[in-house]
N, C-alpha and C positions, 0 to 999 in steps of 0.2 A: 581600437581602444585597448590600454594596456591590461595586461593580466596580473592581478595582485598576489604578491607572496606573502604568506600568512606568516606572523610570527607565534610566539609561545602562548601569547594570551588568546582566549577564544572570542574573536573579532573579525567581522567581515565587512567588506565594503558595501555602499548600498547596492541591491540587486539589479538596479538600473544600469550599473556600470559594466555590466556583463558584456562579452563581446558578441557578435552576432548569432554565434552557433550556442551561446547560453554559458558558456565557461566563464566563470567571474573571477576564480582565484585557484592557486596550487599551493601544496604544502599542508602544514598543521599535522592534526593527528585526529583519531577517532575516540578521544575522550568523549564522557557522558556530556561534560560540561559545552564541548564544542558541537557537538551534534543537536544539542538541545536549542543552542543558540541558532545555528544554522536553519533547523526546521521552523523555528519560531520567525525567521525573516523569509521563508519560501525559499530555503536553498538546500541541496542536497549532495551528497557526495555521490562521484561516481567512479571508482578507481578504473584506470587503463593500464594494461600490463607496458613496462618501460617508462611510463611517466610519474611524475611526482603525483600525489594525491590531490585529484582535480574537484573542483566544487562548482556546481552547475544553479542556474537561475535563468531557464530558457524563456525566451522572449513571450511564450504562449505555453500555458499547462494544459495537460488534458485531464479533465475533472470531470467526475460522477456527481451531479445533484441527486441524492438519494431519491427523491420522487420521481426522476426521470430514468430508473432502471428499466431496460427493455428486456423482458424475456419472450424470445420469439416462441412459436408454436411446437417445435421440435423440443425445446428446451423445457418449456412448460410439460409436454406430455411425458418427458423424461423424468421430471421431477415428480409427477404426480405417481409414479411407479414406486418413489422413495428407494432409490438404488443405494444411497449410502448414508450412514450416520455421520451427522455433523456436529462439532464440538469447537469449543473456545479454548485456547492457551492449554491444551494438553500435552502437546507436544512440539514446544517452540523450536528446538534443536532439530528435530525431524523435519519440520516444514522448511527451515532455513537450508539445512544441507540437502534436502531433496530439491529445492529451488537452485541452488549452487550445481548440483548435477544434471539439472534439466537441459537437454539438448535444445538449442533455439537455432532457427534458419539463420543464416549468414553471421554467426557468431563463433569465434573459435576460442574455446575457453570460457572463463566465468569472471564477472566483476566480483562476485561475492567470495572473495578471497579468505581464507582463514581469518585474517585480521578483522575482517567485515563480520564474519559470523561471531566471532568474540565480542566485538563492540555492540552488536545488536542484542547478543544475549543479555549484556550488563544492562542494556535498556529495559528489556523484558524482566529481568529480577527486579529492577527498580519500578516496573509498573508504567513505563514509557513505551513500548514496543509489545505489540499482541499479534495472535495467530489465529486463523479458523481452520479446522481440518475437517476433511471428508474421510470417512473409513468404510473399509468393505471387510466386515469382519474385524479381525484385528489389524487390517493391513491398511496403512496410511497412503491412500490414493491420490490425494490432491489436497491443494490449501493455499494460502497466502499469508503473507504476513506484512506488518507496516509498524509505522511510529505513530504514536496517539499524544497528541498536545490538547488540553481540553476537549473540545467537541470537533476536532480534525483529524481525519484519518489519513495519514500520508503513506500510499500503498508503496511497497518496495518490491516485491517480486511474488511469482504464483508457479505452481508446478501443477501438472496432472499426468498420473499413470493410467487413469481410466476414462472412458469416454464420459465428457460432461463434470468430471468430478472438480476441477476448480470452479467452474461457472455456478455450481450447484453451492459450494462453499460460499462463494462471494455474493450470490443472490440471497442465501439466508443470512450473511453478517448484514447485508443491507437492511433487512427487515428488523434485525436488532440493533442497528446503529439509528435507525429512524425513531425507534422507541424510545431511544435515550437522547434524542434530539441533536443528532450530530448534523453538521452543515455540509460534509461534502466527503468524497475519498479522492485523493488527488492519485492519478495515475502518471503523473509526472509527464510521459512523453507518449505520443501517438502509437498506438498498436491497432490491428485489424479487430482483435478480440475486444478490446475495450469500446472501440467504436459501435460495435455490435451491439455492446451492451447498453449504449446511451451516453458514452461521454464526449463532452463536447471542448473545443478549444476555449480558454479564458486568457485575456491578454494578461501579461506579468503585472502590471500596475493593479488590476483588477483583483487578481488573485492574491497579491499582498494584501490588500483590503480585507479580503474573505478570510485569511489567515488570521489576521489581527484581531477580528470580531469573533472569531471562532476559539481562538486560545485563551481568551480571558474568562471563558465559562468553565466552570468546574465539570470535570470528566464523571463517567460512572464510577460507582464503587468498586474497588476490588474486593477478591478475584472476579474476572469476568467469566461469566456464564451465560448461556443461551435461556431466554424464558420458556418454561415447560412445553409451551405448544410448538414454539420453534425446533425445540429440541427432539419434538415426537416426529419432526418430518414436514416442514413448510413447503407447500408448492401453491402456485397462483392457481385460482380456480379456471375451469374449462371455459374457453373462450377469451381470456384476459392475456393480453400480449405486455400492457405495461401496467404492473401493480401500483395500486395507489394507498 
């Protein structure tokens, strides 16, 4: 299949036209309008050093339906000790910079370039990108960020500098998103971590339908804050492995 070259207009070909690896198009920029258009179609950028900007629409997406979050016994036990304070949108730049600096097996460098950081910070300033943080005292030790359209959360990256920090941040975020009636968290591609938390593959066509249904609904009001009981430290009850 051909890989499309993008022009100046923030337009994309149909996601179903992506090649077998999921690459749909090259070129363009990371403007707010282009990024929002991409996410509304189930497309995301994934820069690769030495190549023009690549846009992806994989044949399968790794998706977490919020009622299917899995918290195993060891994680639940850790959460009941309340090792970290969890917040929303307190330090977006700190989170994305920490994600960029995180060492990942099999990866040399990072796709979260300075240009990417600037682009997603612009989205954050406009209310379209959000983050969750885990703090140990005043130290940022874990978190993740993503793009939000309507009631869909498109996860971008996460990091942890302490045991279970990003998992606890994510589990707390899931509880808040459930209360806001979000539909799903998109993890984009498979990772062992997200598989352990309950993510499952969804075919591209079905994912596009899920996105379309979620983004037409109004999102939660700004600024984002955790409900008081979640901010005080949410943890699943003893014996629970899949919170409902």
